[in-house]
KOLNU-716779 format. One record per residue: residue in one letter; residue number from 1; x, y, z of N, C-alpha, C in turn. Coordinates in nm, 3 decimals. Example, Ala and Ser with C-alpha at 12.3 -4.5 7.8 and 13.67 -1.06 7.14 Angstrom:
! KOLNU-716779
  kefi  mikol     n.xx     n.yy     n.zz    ca.xx    ca.yy    ca.zz     c.xx     c.yy     c.zz
     A      1    1.319   -0.569    0.780    1.230   -0.450    0.780    1.320   -0.330    0.780
     S      2    1.285   -0.225    0.708    1.367   -0.106    0.714    1.290    0.003    0.787
***
This chain:
! KOLNU-716779
  kefi  mikol     n.xx     n.yy     n.zz    ca.xx    ca.yy    ca.zz     c.xx     c.yy     c.zz
     M      1   -2.968   19.213    0.456   -3.071   19.122    0.415   -3.115   19.038    0.536
     A      2   -3.245   19.028    0.557   -3.298   18.955    0.671   -3.308   18.806    0.641
     I      3   -3.297   18.726    0.746   -3.319   18.583    0.739   -3.468   18.561    0.768
     L      4   -3.535   18.486    0.682   -3.677   18.459    0.703   -3.696   18.339    0.796
     T      5   -3.792   18.349    0.887   -3.820   18.237    0.977   -3.863   18.113    0.901
     D      6   -3.917   18.131    0.781   -3.958   18.016    0.698   -3.840   17.926    0.665
     N      7   -3.718   17.981    0.669   -3.597   17.906    0.635   -3.523   17.853    0.757
     L      8   -3.586   17.864    0.874   -3.525   17.820    0.999   -3.613   17.717    1.067
     T      9   -3.553   17.636    1.152   -3.630   17.548    1.239   -3.626   17.607    1.379
     Y     10   -3.726   17.571    1.461   -3.735   17.626    1.595   -3.744   17.514    1.696
     N     11   -3.660   17.521    1.800   -3.662   17.427    1.911   -3.720   17.501    2.031
     K     12   -3.841   17.464    2.069   -3.911   17.533    2.179   -3.839   17.515    2.312
     E     13   -3.783   17.396    2.337   -3.716   17.369    2.465   -3.596   17.460    2.489
     S     14   -3.520   17.488    2.384   -3.401   17.574    2.399   -3.425   17.716    2.350
     N     15   -3.547   17.742    2.299   -3.583   17.875    2.247   -3.482   17.918    2.140
     T     16   -3.453   17.824    2.047   -3.348   17.846    1.948   -3.400   17.827    1.806
     L     17   -3.373   17.925    1.722   -3.392   17.915    1.577   -3.260   17.865    1.520
     S     18   -3.266   17.778    1.420   -3.141   17.730    1.361   -3.157   17.704    1.212
     G     19   -3.042   17.710    1.145   -3.039   17.683    1.002   -2.895   17.667    0.956
     Y     20   -2.881   17.605    0.839   -2.749   17.584    0.781   -2.707   17.707    0.700
     A     21   -2.583   17.747    0.717   -2.532   17.866    0.649   -2.550   17.857    0.498
     S     22   -2.526   17.740    0.440   -2.538   17.726    0.295   -2.683   17.740    0.248
     D     23   -2.779   17.690    0.327   -2.920   17.703    0.292   -2.966   17.848    0.302
     L     24   -2.910   17.920    0.399   -2.948   18.060    0.421   -2.872   18.155    0.330
     K     25   -2.769   18.101    0.263   -2.684   18.179    0.174   -2.620   18.298    0.246
     I     26   -2.572   18.268    0.367   -2.502   18.368    0.448   -2.380   18.303    0.509
     S     27   -2.294   18.384    0.563   -2.182   18.331    0.639   -2.201   18.371    0.784
     G     28   -2.155   18.289    0.871   -2.162   18.321    1.013   -2.044   18.408    1.050
     G     29   -2.018   18.414    1.176   -1.903   18.490    1.223   -1.945   18.605    1.311
     N     30   -1.852   18.691    1.335   -1.871   18.803    1.428   -1.952   18.914    1.361
     T     31   -2.075   18.882    1.325   -2.165   18.976    1.261   -2.298   18.973    1.336
     S     32   -2.390   19.054    1.297   -2.525   19.051    1.352   -2.621   19.016    1.239
     H     33   -2.737   18.963    1.276   -2.837   18.925    1.177   -2.975   18.971    1.221
     V     34   -3.060   18.997    1.123   -3.200   19.028    1.148   -3.281   18.909    1.100
     V     35   -3.372   18.861    1.185   -3.462   18.753    1.148   -3.602   18.812    1.138
     Y     36   -3.667   18.785    1.025   -3.799   18.841    0.996   -3.901   18.729    0.984
     N     37   -4.015   18.746    1.053   -4.124   18.651    1.046   -4.234   18.711    0.958
     P     38   -4.252   18.659    0.836   -4.353   18.716    0.746   -4.496   18.699    0.796
     K     39   -4.522   18.598    0.880   -4.657   18.578    0.932   -4.697   18.687    1.029
     T     40   -4.605   18.726    1.118   -4.634   18.830    1.217   -4.588   18.968    1.170
     Q     41   -4.509   18.971    1.065   -4.449   19.094    1.012   -4.363   19.163    1.118
     M     42   -4.297   19.083    1.201   -4.208   19.133    1.305   -4.067   19.082    1.279
     S     43   -3.969   19.154    1.329   -3.830   19.112    1.316   -3.759   19.126    1.450
     Q     44   -3.651   19.052    1.464   -3.564   19.061    1.581   -3.420   19.071    1.534
     Y     45   -3.342   19.147    1.607   -3.202   19.169    1.579   -3.121   19.075    1.668
     F     46   -3.030   18.997    1.609   -2.950   18.899    1.683   -2.804   18.941    1.682
     N     47   -2.745   18.947    1.801   -2.603   18.980    1.816   -2.521   18.854    1.834
     F     48   -2.400   18.856    1.779   -2.308   18.743    1.789   -2.269   18.721    1.935
     I     49   -2.271   18.594    1.978   -2.231   18.556    2.114   -2.098   18.481    2.113
     K     50   -2.095   18.369    2.035   -1.972   18.288    2.031   -1.978   18.192    1.915
     A     51   -1.862   18.139    1.881   -1.850   18.036    1.777   -1.823   17.902    1.844
     D     52   -1.882   17.796    1.791   -1.854   17.660    1.838   -1.740   17.606    1.752
     M     53   -1.627   17.575    1.816   -1.507   17.533    1.745   -1.471   17.389    1.781
     D     54   -1.391   17.325    1.695   -1.339   17.194    1.729   -1.226   17.210    1.831
     G     55   -1.175   17.100    1.879   -1.071   17.102    1.982   -0.944   17.174    1.941
     S     56   -0.912   17.174    1.813   -0.791   17.241    1.767   -0.810   17.391    1.748
     G     57   -0.937   17.434    1.743   -0.965   17.575    1.720   -0.954   17.616    1.575
     E     58   -0.938   17.518    1.485   -0.924   17.548    1.343   -1.055   17.542    1.266
     D     59   -1.146   17.454    1.307   -1.271   17.435    1.235   -1.388   17.488    1.317
     T     60   -1.478   17.559    1.250   -1.596   17.614    1.315   -1.717   17.528    1.283
     Y     61   -1.787   17.485    1.389   -1.908   17.405    1.371   -2.031   17.493    1.352
     G     62   -2.033   17.608    1.417   -2.147   17.697    1.406   -2.126   17.826    1.483
     W     63   -2.221   17.919    1.463   -2.214   18.049    1.528   -2.341   18.072    1.607
     N     64   -2.327   18.125    1.728   -2.439   18.147    1.818   -2.467   18.297    1.833
     Y     65   -2.595   18.329    1.830   -2.643   18.466    1.841   -2.758   18.469    1.940
     Q     66   -2.788   18.588    1.992   -2.904   18.603    2.080   -2.966   18.740    2.060
     S     67   -3.099   18.742    2.067   -3.171   18.869    2.057   -3.190   18.926    2.196
     K     68   -3.222   19.054    2.204   -3.246   19.116    2.335   -3.372   19.058    2.399
     E     69   -3.458   18.995    2.318   -3.578   18.929    2.369   -3.547   18.790    2.427
     G     70   -3.421   18.745    2.415   -3.380   18.617    2.472   -3.394   18.497    2.381
     V     71   -3.421   18.521    2.253   -3.429   18.412    2.155   -3.289   18.385    2.102
     N     72   -3.255   18.257    2.087   -3.123   18.217    2.037   -3.132   18.188    1.887
     L     73   -3.020   18.208    1.821   -3.006   18.175    1.680   -2.875   18.100    1.662
     L     74   -2.883   17.982    1.599   -2.765   17.903    1.568   -2.755   17.889    1.417
     I     75   -2.643   17.934    1.363   -2.614   17.913    1.221   -2.509   17.805    1.214
     I     76   -2.546   17.695    1.151   -2.459   17.577    1.146   -2.371   17.585    1.021
     N     77   -2.242   17.569    1.043   -2.144   17.570    0.934   -2.141   17.433    0.870
     D     78   -2.178   17.428    0.744   -2.176   17.300    0.674   -2.089   17.314    0.554
***
């Protein structure tokens, strides 16, 4: 299932799409995601890069992904 750009925010300075895992109804982690833009009818495939963890390594703050086009995706764990 693709993530719609309508459900993400975009930061032009960091070239990053972001959204909360609960709002997107997905889980982060060592997976890949497809983001689809209904306005352009184009999609990009995002590969897992790394997880942002707390100092103890027990809690995950978010998951980072990147497309081959260089766009970043951050899924925030809430």
